[in-house]
Every structure is written in structure tokens, then in C-alpha cells.
N, C-alpha and C positions, 0 to 999 in steps of 0.2 A: 504494500500500500504506500509506496514512496511517491513523492511529488517533487518535482524540480521547479515549480513555479516561484519559489522564493518566499513562501509564507513564513513569517517569523514564528519562532517557537512559542507555544502557548496552549491553552486548553480550548478545544473546539469539539463540536459534534462531529463524530466520524460516520460517514455514510455506511449504512448497514447495521449500525449499533441500535439498540432500543431507544425509543424516544425518551427524552428527559435525561439522557446521559451525555457525558463528555469524556474525551480522552486527550492525553497530552501529545501534542505534535512538536517534535524536536527540530523541525525545519526540513526534515527529509523523510520521516516515517512516523507512524503511530507507536507510542510506547505504553506498555502496561495494559490493564483491562479497563473497560468502560466504568466510569464513576458517575454516580447519581448526582445531578446538579442540585446543589443546596437550594432549598426553597426560601426565598426572601420576600417580604411584603413589597409590592410594587407601589410607586406613587399613584395617588388617586387619579390624576389627570393624564398619566403616561401609561400607555399599554405596555405589556411585557414584550420585550424584543424577541423576535424569532431566533431560534438557534442559528448560530453562524457556522457555516460549513467551509472547509478550505477551498480555495479557488481551484479550478480544473484547467484553466487556460491562462487567463489574465490575472495579474496580481490584484487582490482586493485586501485592503487593510482590515484586519479583524476588529470587531467591536469590542471595546474593553469590557471585561466582566470582573467586577470587584469581588464577586462571591465565589470565583473559581478556586481561590486558594493557591498555595504553592504546590508545585509538582512533587510527587513522591520521591524520596531519596533513593536513587538507583545505585548509589555507591560512587566511589571515585572513578574518574575516566580510566578505562582499561581494565577495571576490576571485573571478575566473572559474576554473572547474575546469581542471585540467591539459589542455593541448592545445587549449584554446579560443582562437580567433583572431577578434578583432573585425573586422567588415567596415568598410571605410572607403574613401575615395577613393584611387585609384592614386597612387603616388609621382610627384610633379611636376605633378599635375593642379591646376588653379586651383580655389579654393573656389567653391561655388555662389554666383552673384550677383556674383562678382568681375569687374571690368572694368578692363583695362589702358588708361589714358588716354594712354599714350605711343605707342600703336600705332594703325594705321588701323582704322576701325570695320567695314570689309568684309574679306572673305577672298578677294578676286578677284585678288590679286597685289600686287606691290610698287609703290607709287605712283611715278609718274615725277617726276623732279626738274623744278623750274621752268625751269632753264636748258635742259634737253633739250627741253621743250615749246616754249620760245621759239625754238630753232633750227629745230624742225619747222615752226612757224608761219611763220618767215622763208622757208623753202624753198617752202612751199605758196603763200604770197602773192607770193613772188618770181616763181614761174612765171606767176601771174595777171598781174603787172605786165609780164612779158615778152610775154604774149599781147596785152595792151593796147597796148604800144609798137609791136609788129608791126602790129596793126590800125590804129593811128594812121598809121603810115607808108604802109600800103596805101591808106588813105582819102585821104591827101594826094596820093599819086601818081594815084589814080583821079580825084580832083577836078580835078587839073591837066590831065588828058586830056579828061575830059568830066564834066558834072554828074551824068549818070545813072550813070556808072561810079563816081563818088565816093560817091553814095548807096548803090550796091551794096556797095562796100567797107566803108562804115559799118555796114550791116546784117550783113555777114560778121563784122566786128569785135565788134559787140554780141552776136551769136549765139555766137561762139566763146568769149567771156568768160563768158556765162551757162552754156553747155554745160560748160565746164571746172569752174565752181563747183559745178554740180549733180552732175557725175560724180565729182569728187575728194572733195568734202566730204559728200555725201549717199549716192550709190550705192556708191562704192568704200569709203568709211569705214563706211557702214552694214552692208555685207555682210562686210567683212574686219576691221573695227576700225581700219584704217590708211588715212590719206591718203598721198600720195607722201612728204611730209615726215616723217610719223610712221613710215613704213616705213624711211626712211633713218636715223632716230634710234632704231629698235628699241623703239617704244612703240605702244600701241593704246588705243582707246576701247571700254569694255565696260559692260554693265549691272551694277549693284551686287548684284542678287539672283541672277544666273546666271553672271556672268563671261563671257558671250558677247557678240558684236557686237550693237549696238543696233538695227540695221535702218535702211533708208533713210529711212523716215518719221520715226522718232524722232531721227535725225541732223539732219534738216531742222528739226524742232521745236526742237532745241537751239540752232541758229544763229538761228532766227527769234525765239526768246525773248530771246536776248542782244541782238539788234538792236532789238527793241521796247523793252526796258528801257533800253538805251543811248540810244534816241531820247527816251524820257520823262525820263531823268535822265542828263545827259552824264557825270557823275562815275562812274556805274555801270560803264561800259565799262572805265575805268581800274582800278577796284577789282576788277572781275571777273577781269581778266588778272593782277593782282598778288596776288590772294588766296592762291594756293597757296604764296606765300613764307612765310607765317606760320600757315597752316592745318595742323592735325595730320594730316588726311587728304590734304593737298596737292591740294585740289580748288578749282576755280573756283566762284564763287557760283552760276553757272548750272548747273554739274554737280551741285551739292547739290540744286537744285530738281528736276532731272530724274532724280535718283538714278543717276548715271553716274560712272565713274572713268576716268582715263587712267593706265594701269599699264605696267610693263615687259613687253614681249612675250616 
């Protein structure tokens, strides 16, 4: 209901509103709801003036209305109208683009502490050492009895050691996220993007990558196992390369 005819701001009768009402005209548009015109006794010899409507084409000076009163207070210029609520982020939500550098970059769980991982490693490799010692004893006994039996015990020893490593570190850990040691310590290996076990194939790739890099640079193996001590995500270097995490189960 805007009008560009240049009518000064004031109270007028707005076309379409109920008779006997007026509304505030700010010079460009109607503001607020219709207000009932206060009833005042008119002079005996002067008839009541008809309601004044804003011009539609040519400018017409409005008739003064002493009973119109002051316009309602709509607040300071630029202030939102009453009841307006500005949309914004929920309370406690981090601003867009904010990154907390003191927390892990993944949401797959609480990173396992280095000491817990070290104990799990000792359990897993302790079992492997036990298998090797048992195999060595069997080999010595078999060789003392007969050369063929010694060779047979040697093959059993090697096969048992390889089978244990593949089953515990690849098959078992890949499908459940836990080796025997990790299960005892309540931690597990998961993918960074899904939080699920990595699978036997990727578990094998993880150990193969660590072995190859360790062979190329001996210091890598030491740094790889000690890296979680100062890393924010508590990850090994190899885990960063394959995007995996060891977290609390």
C-alpha cells in the first residue's frame, strides 16, 4: 500500500479499513493496525469533517486532526519489530569453520593411550614368542631323534608362527578390530571414515607398510611406535597414512 505522491507522515483513513478508523502513514506506506478515531464533541455551528484519505495522484495537504494523537512507538530506526527473533546458531554450537585443535580430528571414538597400546603389543608378540620357543624346543627334540623329524618340527614351527601372525593381526583384527592383546586392553583398530573394523586386507597392508618403511629407514620403526606420545590424535605415523585409528572399544 505504498504511495509516492509525497503525502506527509500523519494519521489518515486508509482505504479498505473500517469506517471510523485511522492508520499512521509514514510518507511511503501504512504502519500498524487501524485505530479507532477518538470521539470528540464537534462545535455546534461546524459539521464534522469527513475522513481524509491520502491522495492517489495529486498532492493534497491533509486536514489537521488534533485528536489523532501521537503515532505508536515502533522503536528506534532499524530496530526489529516486536516479537521478531533473529535466526542464528543453536546455543553451544561451534561457529562455522571452527576447528578444535585440542581434540582428535575423527569422530570414531576416544583415542587409546600409548601405554595401553604398548601393553596390547606386548601381549600379542609375547604369544608369538611363546609359539617360537615351543617350536624351537620341538625342533631340537625332533632333530635329536632323527633328521627328518627335526625338519618336520621346523616346518611345524614356521607354519605355526606364520599362521598365528596372519590370524591374530590380519583376520581377527580385520574383522573385529581387536587382536588378542587389544581385546585384553579394551581397544580396537577402526577406519577413520566409518568407525568400523578395517578388514583383513587393509590390516595386512598396515603391517606391510610399516615393515617396508622400517626396512628402508630403520629410525622409522622407532618413530612410528613412539609417535602417539606427542600426536594430538594419538596415532602412529603408519595409521595416519592408512587413515586408521586405535580407539577405546
